[in-house]
N, C-alpha and C positions, 0 to 999 in steps of 0.2 A: 422286854426292856424299853422299847420305844425307839423313836428316831432321834437323830441329832438335829439341832436347829442352828440358826445363825450365831447365837452366843457360844454354843459348843465349838463351832468352827473357829470363831475368833480366839477362844481360849487355846485351842489346839495350835492354831497358827502362831500365836505368841510363844508358846512352849517349844514348838518346833524350831523357832529361831534361836531361843535361849532357854534350855531346860532348867537352868539354875535359878530362874526368876522365882521369887517367893509368890505364893498365891495372892498375898496382899498387894503386891505390885501389879499383878495381872488384873486383880479385882478393880483397882483404880483405873486401869486402861479401858476396861469394858463396862465401867460404871456399875459395879455390883459389889457385894461384900465378899470377903475372903472365904466365908462359910459357903456361899453360893458356888464359888469356884471349886472348893473342896468337894462338895456334893456332886457337882457336874463331872469332875475328874473321876470320882469313884464310879459314877454311872458309865463313863466312857471305858474304864478298865473292865467293868463287869460285862460290857457289850463286846469286849475283845478288840476295840479300836485302839486303845492305848495298851501296849504290851510290855511296858517297862521304859527305862531311860538308859541312855548310854553316854559314854564319855568320849569326846573327840580327842585323839592323841596324835601328835606328830611323831610317827614311828621312826623317821630318819634321825630325830634327836635322841632316840633311844638305841641307835646303832643298827636299825633295820633300813638300810639305804636302797634296797631294791623292792619295788612294787611291781608285780608281774601278773599277767592274766594268762590262764592256761585253758586252751580249747582242748577238750577231751573227746576223743572218738571211742565209742564203746563197741565191743564185738556184737552186742545185741542191745537194743533199747530196753529190753526187759531186765537188764542188769543194773539199771539206774539206782534203785534203792540200795542194793548191795554195795555198789561203788561209792555212792554218796555217803553211806555209813562208814566206809573205810577212809574216805577223804576227811570226814569229821574227826578222825583220830590223829590227823596230822596237824600239829599246832600252828604251822605256818599258813595253812589254808584258813582264811578268815571268812570267805563267802563262796558259795557254790550254787549254781542255778541249773535247772533242767531246761534246756532250750530247744528251739526249732532251728533249722538251718544246718550248717556244716557240722557243728559240734553237738553232742548229746548233753554235755556239761560244760559250763563256762565257770571257771573258778578264779578267785583273786587270792594271791599269796604275798606275804612279806618275808624277805630274806635279808641277812646281814650284808652279803656281798655276792658276787657271781659264783664263787666257789660254793657257798651255802645253797644258792639257787640250783646249781648243778647237782649237789648232793640230794636236795629235796626231790628234784625231778627224777634222777636216776635211781636213788635208793628207796624212795618212798612212793611217789605217785606212779611211776611207770612199772612198779612191781605189783600194783593192785590187779588182782585177777579180774578180767573182763575189760580192762583198758587195752584197746588196740594200739593207739598211738596218741601223742599230744602235740600241740603247737603252742609255743610260748611267745608272749608279747610283753616286752619290758616297758613299763611306763617311764617316760622321761620327765613328765611334769603333770601334775593334776591341775587343770585349769578351772574346774567347776566342781563344787560339792555343796549342794543346798537341798533343803527339803522341797517337796512339791508345794506349790502355792494352792492350798485348798480353798482359798477365798476367791479364786479366779472367776467362778460362775456368779458370785455375789456382786461383782463389779459391773456386770452387764446392765 
């Protein structure tokens, strides 16, 4: 497929800031045609760099007032795939990472309130075979949520 160049990075950086921008608006910012942006985006998808688009949602405005992070201790690290598969079946679990350090898995969940959080922990997560125990961290406020600045090396 090839490598990505500075123009590809600029296009990606603009879309990472606002994925709703039309290709024509991006084309004006990078001094290219909309067709060029479209072709480059197709190439970036084929390379597996762009893997889709997502929508940012304020979950609290939809009634999910609790964002929590769960540190999961496994009985054995070899159970990761099995446990991760079971976690993926729990709708409240939105992210899960295989990690180094104290926890084998670090997961992010959204719940409506503390009762819902307790139910998810007690009835769903802690009942998964292979989980030894968990630690829960409730987020009080998200201070930062941004994409990685992929142009940082270009500015040197």
